[in-house]
C-alpha positions in Angstrom: -99.7 77.3 24.4 -100.4 80.9 23.0 -102.0 83.4 25.3 -105.5 84.0 23.9 -105.5 87.6 25.2 -102.2 88.5 23.6 -103.5 89.5 20.2 -106.3 91.7 21.5 -103.9 93.4 23.9 -101.5 93.9 21.1 -104.2 95.4 18.9 -105.3 97.8 21.7 -101.7 98.9 22.2 -101.3 99.5 18.5 -104.5 101.5 18.3 -103.6 103.5 21.4 -100.2 104.2 19.9 -101.8 105.5 16.7 -104.2 107.7 18.5 -101.4 109.2 20.7 -99.3 109.8 17.5 -102.2 111.6 15.8 -102.8 113.7 18.9 -99.1 114.5 19.3 -99.0 115.5 15.6 -102.1 117.7 16.0 -100.7 119.4 19.1 -97.4 120.1 17.3 -99.1 121.5 14.2 -101.3 123.8 16.3 -98.4 125.1 18.4 -96.4 125.6 15.2 -99.3 127.4 13.5 -99.8 129.7 16.5 -96.1 130.5 16.8 -95.7 131.4 13.1 -99.1 133.2 12.7 -98.6 136.9 11.7 -99.9 139.3 14.3 -101.1 142.9 13.9 -99.1 145.5 15.6 -101.4 147.1 18.2 -100.0 150.5 17.2 -101.2 150.0 13.7 -104.8 149.1 14.6 -107.5 151.5 13.3 -109.9 152.4 16.1 -112.6 154.9 16.6 -111.1 158.2 17.5 -111.6 159.6 21.0 -113.2 162.6 19.3 -115.9 160.3 18.0 -117.1 159.3 21.5 -119.9 161.8 21.5 -120.9 161.2 17.9 -123.4 158.7 16.4 -121.1 156.1 14.9 -122.4 154.3 11.8 -120.4 151.4 10.1 -121.2 150.4 6.5 -120.3 146.8 5.9 -120.4 144.8 2.7 -118.6 144.4 -0.6 -117.6 146.6 -3.6 -121.0 148.3 -3.5 -120.1 149.7 -0.1 -116.5 150.3 -0.9 -117.5 152.5 -3.9 -116.2 150.6 -6.9 -117.4 152.4 -10.1 -117.0 155.9 -8.8 -114.1 158.2 -7.9 -112.6 158.0 -4.4 -114.8 159.9 -1.9 -118.1 159.2 -3.8 -119.1 155.9 -2.2 -122.5 155.8 -0.6 -120.9 155.9 2.9 -119.0 159.1 1.9 -122.2 160.7 0.5 -124.2 159.6 3.5 -121.7 161.4 5.7 -122.2 164.5 3.6 -125.9 164.3 4.0 -125.7 163.8 7.7 -123.3 166.7 8.1 -125.6 169.0 6.2 -128.4 168.0 8.6 -126.4 168.1 11.9 -122.7 169.0 11.4 -120.4 167.1 13.7 -123.1 164.8 15.1 -122.4 161.7 13.0 -119.4 159.6 12.0 -119.7 157.2 9.1 -117.1 154.4 8.6 -116.7 152.7 5.2 -115.7 149.1 5.9 -116.6 147.7 2.4 -114.3 144.9 1.2 -114.5 144.5 -2.6 -115.3 140.9 -3.6 -116.2 139.8 -0.1 -119.0 137.4 0.6 -121.5 137.5 3.5 -119.5 135.0 5.6 -116.4 137.2 5.4 -118.4 140.2 6.5 -119.9 138.2 9.4 -116.5 137.0 10.5 -115.1 140.5 10.7 -118.1 142.1 12.4 -117.1 141.3 16.0 -113.7 143.0 15.5 -115.3 146.0 13.8 -117.8 146.4 16.6 -114.9 146.3 19.1 -113.0 148.9 17.2 -115.7 151.3 16.1 -118.4 150.8 18.8 -121.2 151.5 16.3 -124.6 152.7 17.1 -125.9 151.7 13.6 -124.8 149.0 11.3 -125.7 149.3 7.6 -125.2 146.0 5.7 -125.3 145.2 2.0 -123.9 141.8 1.2 -124.7 138.5 -0.6 -124.0 139.2 -4.3 -120.6 137.4 -4.1 -121.8 134.4 -2.2 -122.3 132.3 -5.3 -118.8 132.5 -6.6 -116.4 133.6 -3.8 -116.1 130.8 -1.2 -113.2 132.4 0.8 -114.0 131.9 4.5 -117.5 130.9 3.5 -119.5 128.7 5.8 -121.7 127.5 2.8 -121.0 123.8 3.7 -123.2 124.2 6.8 -126.2 124.9 4.5 -125.6 122.1 1.9 -128.6 119.8 1.3 -126.9 116.8 3.0 -125.5 118.9 5.9 -127.4 116.8 8.4 -126.1 113.5 7.1 -123.6 111.4 9.0 -120.9 111.8 6.3 -121.3 115.6 6.2 -121.2 115.8 10.0 -118.0 113.7 10.0 -116.4 115.9 7.4 -117.2 119.1 9.4 -115.7 117.4 12.5 -112.5 116.3 10.8 -112.1 119.6 9.0 -111.1 121.3 12.3 -108.1 118.9 12.7 -104.8 119.9 11.1 -103.7 116.2 10.8 -106.7 115.6 8.6 -105.6 118.4 6.4 -102.1 117.0 6.3 -103.5 113.6 5.2 -105.6 115.2 2.4 -102.6 117.1 1.2 -100.5 113.9 1.2 -103.1 112.2 -0.9 -103.3 115.2 -3.3 -99.5 115.0 -3.7 -99.9 111.6 -5.2 -102.8 112.6 -7.5 -102.8 113.6 -11.1 -102.2 117.3 -10.4 -98.6 118.4 -10.2 -97.5 121.4 -8.2 -96.7 124.4 -10.3 -93.4 126.1 -9.8 -94.1 129.6 -8.7 -92.0 132.5 -9.9 -90.5 130.7 -12.9 -90.4 133.9 -15.0 -87.9 136.6 -14.4 -89.3 139.7 -12.9 -89.3 142.7 -15.1 -90.0 146.0 -13.3 -89.4 148.3 -16.3 -93.2 148.9 -16.8 -94.2 149.2 -13.1 -95.4 152.8 -13.4 -97.6 152.0 -16.5 -99.1 148.9 -15.0 -99.8 150.6 -11.7 -101.8 153.2 -13.6 -103.5 150.4 -15.6 -104.5 148.5 -12.4 -105.9 151.6 -10.8 -108.2 152.2 -13.8 -109.7 148.7 -13.9 -113.1 149.6 -12.3 -113.5 153.2 -13.5 -112.0 153.0 -17.0 -111.4 149.4 -18.2 -110.7 150.6 -21.8 -107.8 152.7 -20.5 -106.5 149.6 -18.6 -106.7 147.5 -21.8 -104.9 150.1 -23.9 -102.0 150.4 -21.4 -101.6 146.7 -21.0 -101.8 146.0 -24.8 -99.1 148.7 -25.3 -96.8 147.1 -22.6 -97.4 143.6 -24.1 -96.5 144.9 -27.6 -93.1 146.0 -26.2 -92.7 143.1 -23.7 -94.8 140.0 -24.8 -93.4 138.0 -21.9 -94.6 140.4 -19.1 -97.0 138.2 -17.0 -98.3 141.1 -14.9 -99.5 142.9 -18.0 -101.4 139.8 -19.2 -103.0 139.4 -15.7 -104.1 143.0 -15.4 -105.5 142.8 -19.0 -107.4 139.7 -17.9 -108.9 141.7 -15.0 -110.1 144.4 -17.3 -111.8 141.9 -19.6 -113.2 140.2 -16.5 -114.7 143.6 -15.3 -116.4 143.9 -18.7 -117.8 140.3 -18.3 -115.8 139.2 -21.4 -114.9 135.9 -19.8 -113.4 134.3 -22.9 -110.8 137.0 -23.3 -110.2 137.1 -19.5 -109.6 133.4 -19.5 -107.1 133.7 -22.4 -105.1 136.4 -20.6 -105.0 134.6 -17.3 -103.8 131.4 -18.9 -101.1 133.3 -20.7 -100.0 134.9 -17.4 -99.8 131.5 -15.9 -97.7 130.1 -18.8 -95.3 132.9 -18.2 -95.3 132.8 -14.3 -97.6 130.3 -12.5 -98.4 132.3 -9.3 -101.1 131.7 -6.7 -102.8 135.1 -7.2 -103.3 134.4 -11.0 -104.7 131.0 -10.2 -107.0 132.8 -7.7 -108.2 135.2 -10.5 -108.9 132.3 -12.9 -110.7 130.3 -10.1 -112.9 133.3 -9.4 -113.6 133.8 -13.1 -114.7 130.2 -13.5 -117.0 130.6 -10.4 -118.8 133.6 -12.0 -118.9 131.7 -15.3 -120.3 128.7 -13.6 -117.6 126.4 -14.9 -117.4 124.0 -11.9 -115.2 121.3 -13.4 -112.6 123.8 -14.6 -112.8 125.5 -11.1 -112.1 122.1 -9.5 -108.9 121.7 -11.5 -107.6 125.1 -10.6 -108.6 124.6 -6.9 -106.3 121.6 -6.6 -103.4 123.6 -8.2 -104.1 126.4 -5.8 -104.1 124.0 -2.8 -100.7 122.7 -3.9 -99.3 126.3 -4.0 -101.1 127.5 -0.8 -101.5 124.4 1.5 -102.2 126.6 4.5 -105.2 128.4 2.9 -108.2 127.3 5.0 -110.7 128.6 2.4 -109.2 126.6 -0.5 -109.0 123.5 1.7 -112.7 123.9 2.6 -113.8 124.1 -1.0 -111.5 121.0 -1.7 -113.1 119.0 1.1 -116.8 120.0 0.9 -117.0 120.6 -2.9 -117.8 123.7 -4.9 -121.6 124.3 -5.3 -123.1 125.3 -8.5 -124.0 129.0 -8.4 -127.5 128.2 -9.7 -128.3 126.6 -6.4 -130.4 129.5 -5.2 -131.8 127.6 -2.2 -128.3 127.1 -0.8 -127.3 130.7 -1.1 -130.6 131.9 0.2 -130.1 129.8 3.4 -126.5 131.0 3.6 -127.3 134.7 3.4 -130.3 134.4 5.7 -128.2 132.5 8.3 -125.3 135.0 8.1 -127.7 138.0 8.4 -129.3 136.4 11.5 -125.9 136.0 13.2 -125.1 139.6 12.3 -128.3 140.7 14.0 -127.3 138.7 17.1 -123.9 140.5 17.2 -125.6 143.9 16.7 -128.0 143.2 19.6 -125.1 142.2 21.9 -123.4 145.5 21.1 -126.6 147.5 21.5 -126.4 148.6 17.9 -129.3 148.9 15.4 -128.9 146.7 12.2 -130.3 148.0 8.9 -130.2 145.7 5.9 -130.3 146.6 2.2 -130.8 145.0 -1.2 -128.8 145.8 -4.3 -129.6 148.7 -6.7 -130.3 146.4 -9.6 -132.5 143.4 -9.6 -131.0 140.4 -7.8 -134.3 138.7 -7.1 -133.2 136.0 -4.7 -131.2 138.4 -2.6 -134.1 140.9 -2.5 -136.4 138.1 -1.5 -134.0 136.9 1.2 -133.5 140.4 2.6 -137.2 141.1 2.6 -138.0 137.8 4.3 -135.3 138.3 6.9 -136.4 141.9 7.6 -140.0 140.9 8.0 -139.3 138.0 10.3 -136.8 139.8 12.5 -138.5 143.3 12.5 -135.3 144.8 11.0 -135.4 148.1 9.0 -134.7 147.6 5.3 -133.5 150.0 2.6 -134.9 148.9 -0.8 -132.3 150.0 -3.3 -133.9 147.8 -6.1 -137.1 149.7 -5.7 -135.4 153.1 -5.6 -133.5 152.3 -8.9 -136.5 150.7 -10.6 -137.5 152.4 -13.8 -134.4 154.7 -13.9 -132.1 154.9 -16.9 -129.2 152.6 -15.9 -126.7 154.5 -18.1 -127.2 157.6 -16.0 -126.6 155.9 -12.6 -124.3 152.9 -13.6 -120.6 152.7 -14.2 -119.1 150.7 -17.1 -118.4 147.7 -14.8 -122.0 147.5 -13.6 -121.5 149.2 -10.2 -123.3 152.5 -9.4 -121.5 155.6 -10.5 -121.3 158.7 -8.3 -124.9 159.6 -9.1 -126.0 156.0 -8.3 -124.2 156.0 -4.9 -125.8 159.4 -4.2 -129.2 157.9 -4.7 -128.3 155.0 -2.3 -127.2 157.5 0.3 -130.4 159.5 0.0 -132.5 156.4 0.3 -130.7 155.4 3.5 -131.1 158.9 4.9 -134.8 158.8 4.2 -135.0 155.4 6.0 -133.2 156.9 9.0 -135.7 159.8 9.1 -138.6 157.3 8.9 -137.1 155.4 11.8 -136.8 158.5 13.8 -140.5 159.3 13.3 -141.7 155.7 13.9 -143.9 154.9 16.8 -142.2 151.4 17.1 -138.6 152.4 17.4 -137.9 149.6 19.9 -139.1 146.8 17.5 -135.7 145.7 16.4 -135.2 143.0 19.0 -135.7 145.4 21.8 -132.7 147.5 20.9 -132.7 151.2 21.8 -133.9 153.3 19.0 -132.1 156.4 17.6 -134.4 158.7 19.4 -134.2 156.7 22.6 -130.5 157.0 22.5 -130.8 160.7 22.4 -130.1 161.7 18.7 -132.1 162.5 15.7 -131.5 162.2 11.9 -133.0 165.6 10.9 
């Protein structure tokens, strides 16, 4: 007679074996990932110089509007703010430009703890959010999705942290309709490196020059994928999405590389072509299976950039976490909105500043009514004069703070005067 407990015992053993196998696989993948992860040479780290210890340290964090795209090197708003402060009190202030072109607010938030450790800032100037609706690299947008509280969403977020789950998803994708592209299929031609280097360097300041150089190279060498890619970037800068798409696709035909897929993916994000973006996303994941950001977009989906409520919650949440980090480092956080109207960002920044008693620099208000051609570069960023206006606006806000009777209102942080320095 068969033992009635044999089958249940066997089932328990099988389930236990599967769980142990999954756990063993997870441990192995994590150990392998840790062992192969590239590490920064401590000798190469950029840290606040010892000579800056007695200076007021200001870090400017954000995207291309902080980096200074649209103006010549040395003309960003952090550079011009440094000049204004030096003219007021020479040698008293040190401004660090930590702008990352194309970055979203989640990327800025993620890097803030390391920046605070390196630069030990007294003041943090933040301008971010404009790229949240198309760039999902390192973004925690999925925490703010409408169904984020549902059981399915919670389960996805839980599984997302396991490498075995990622391995499973990749295995399923390998059997899907999307084939892996063969990277580097075209022969590398370095005969036009100098010309294309110049073309790439002119994308933001003189896209017409970039287009002219690339078209000349393509006329001589029609099969040069890099020339087509850079030409696409120039059209992209000018918001000519149709021409940019054509150039990127031609570059991919010649040499299907991950960075060109990335450019096309970002283009579709700005263009709000979600279905096309999904197709490119899967191809990118096949080429870059270890990319956490691509995997996150694959698992949680790509939101439509018209979902203002989602991006409002995302930006507000990230700003709140930045404020907490600033408080922990005894630094004052100052937020900004963008020079030209981005209403939902302006509204989000204003609401956050009012709720948290955080100083705000109103760039939209400062640029209101001005002739954009006088202050704006061809690609839509401020030019040197525009960044000058931003720097002056920040400087005025700092003087206003210095004269305020409520200098300790920012979460109980020590004010500039209380810390023993003045802005004028």
